[in-house]
C-alpha positions, -999 to +999 in steps of 0.1 A: -498+613-032-502+619+006-508+586+018-482+573+038-477+538+055-456+530+087-460+498+099-437+475+123-457+463+152-440+442+179-450+409+165-431+417+135-401+422+155-407+388+169-411+371+135-378+385+122-363+371+157-378+336+151-363+335+117-328+345+126-330+318+156-344+289+136-327+295+099-298+274+112-321+244+120-335+241+083-322+228+052-350+244+029-368+276+025-404+277+010-410+313+003-445+325-004-450+356-024-484+371-037-488+362-073-504+398-079-473+415-066-444+392-067-418+418-069-432+439-039-437+408-018-399+399-016-386+412+018-352+426+015-342+416+050-353+381+045-334+377+013-303+386+031-311+361+059-318+334+036-292+338+010-273+305+017-303+282+020-320+262-006-350+278-016-384+272-037-404+303-044-445+298-047-466+324-063-495+321-041-532+332-049-522+324-085-559+320-091-565+357-086-534+370-107-532+375-146-517+340-159-499+356-186-480+377-162-474+348-139-459+331-165-436+358-173-425+357-135-416+321-135-396+326-168-377+353-151-371+329-122-358+304-143-334+329-155-322+337-122-319+301-112-347+302-088-372+273-086-404+289-090-440+275-090-475+294-092-501+278-067-535+281-056-536+266-019-573+254-023-567+236-055-562+199-045-544+187-077-519+217-074-513+211-038-507+174-045-481+183-071-465+208-050-462+182-022-443+158-046-419+185-057-409+193-022-407+154-012-383+152-044-363+183-033-364+171+003-350+136-008-322+152-028-311+172+003-313+140+025-291+121+001-266+148+002-264+149+039-262+113+041-231+112+017-216+139+038-224+129+073-233+094+070-268+101+087-303+099+074-320+130+091-355+146+090-354+173+066-369+208+079-381+236+061-392+271+069-423+285+054-419+323+051-435+353+035-454+385+037-485+388+060-518+373+048-501+352+018-515+320+028-486+304+050-507+286+075-533+276+047-504+261+028-491+241+058-529+229+066-532+216+031-497+199+030-503+184+063-540+173+055-553+189+087-555+223+105-523+221+122-515+260+118-542+285+129-556+305+099-575+336+095-579+360+066-563+388+084-525+398+083-502+389+112-528+361+129-500+334+129-479+338+161-449+321+175-433+288+164-451+257+152-430+226+136-458+206+115-449+172+100-460+169+065-442+137+056-425+110+075-391+128+071-401+164+063-412+189+089-422+227+082-416+257+105-447+279+102-434+316+111-453+348+111-451+369+083-420+393+080-424+428+067-400+457+062-392+475+094-396+508+077-415+518+046-384+526+023-402+516-009-433+535-009-446+520-042-441+484-027-458+493+003-488+507-016-491+474-033-488+455-002-516+475+012-539+470-019-538+432-017-543+434+021-510+423+035-510+456+056-542+459+080-568+481+068-574+496+104-540+516+102-546+531+067-568+558+052-586+535+027-600+565+007-566+575-001-556+538-006-585+537-032-574+566-048-538+555-053-553+518-063-573+535-091-545+556-105-526+522-109-554+499-119-568+521-146-535+524-163-530+483-166-568+470-163-593+499-170-617+476-184-628+453-155-633+485-135-654+503-161-676+472-167-683+464-131-691+500-119-707+507-153-686+537-158-680+557-190-657+587-200-629+579-175-601+589-198-579+613-181-597+611-147-578+609-115-583+581-089-604+604-066-627+614-096-632+577-106-640+566-070-667+595-068-681+583-101-683+550-089-701+559-056-729+579-076-732+550-099-737+525-074-759+546-054-735+549-024-744+586-014-745+598+023-776+616+038-763+649+028-761+639-009-723+635-011-706+602-024-699+578+005-661+574-004-655+551+027-681+526+015-670+528-022-632+526-012-638+493+009-660+478-017-636+486-045-606+471-026-626+440-016-637+436-052-600+435-061-589+411-033-616+386-040-611+386-077-644+401-085-625+425-110-609+394-126-573+383-127-551+413-122-514+415-115-500+448-105-463+445-118-441+426-142-406+413-139 
C-alpha cells in the first residue's frame, strides 16, 4: 500500500542517548512490549544496547490482547530463556505479583554482587519500551504514587527520572525508543495501529485501510458484529471502511462516506478493546 511512515523526532534521539549513558549504571532491564504486537514492539537497536544485561520482558496491555496468543508468546520466551510475564498495569493483583518477581530477581542480583564485591548495593533497573506502552504507568503503580508523568499520548515522558519502588530498588524511567528509520514497514504499521506513533503524522484513512486488511484476515467477526456488516468476503480495506461509514450513518454533507471519522473511530475502537481482545502477530 502507499502509506509510508517516517518518524524519528528529536526526543527519540535524546531517548537513545539516555539509554546509552545510563545502561552502565543499571543491573536489570525491565522491557515493556505491547501484548498485541510483541514482535513488532522489539527495538533492534535496544536489543543490541542491552544484550549483556539481566532482563525481564513484560507484555503490557495484556487485557487487550488475545489470551491464547499471549500464552504462545510466553511459551516462546521460555524456549529462548527469556523471563516473560503478561501484565495489566491497572490490575492490582497482577502488579503485586510483578513487584514480588522484581524484588526476588533484585535480591538475587544483590546477593551475587555482595559475593563478588563484598558490598550490599541498591539495585537499579531501567524501564524501557516503545512509546505509549505504559512505562510511566508501570512505575507509578510499582511506586504506589504518580512519580512519573503519564499521558495516553506517545512520547510524553521526557528526560531521566529515578524512582524508588523498594528500599533497595530504584527504577529509571526513560522515554520510549523507536527505530531511527522505518526499515520494517509491517512493524511500523502495527506500531501505528496500536497508537505508538502519533496519529497527527499519519494518514489515518490509509492506516485504517491497512488495519482492515490485517484484521479481517485474523479476527473478522468482531468487525462484522460491531459495525453490522455483511458480505465482506473478498472485500479490501477501503471497501469495508466505506461500508462501515454507510452503516453507521457517517456521511458528509455531499452524501459521501466520512472516511476520516470512520477511520478514527475504527482505530479508537481497536485500541480501547471495543473490538475484543486482539493480537496481531504470533511467535
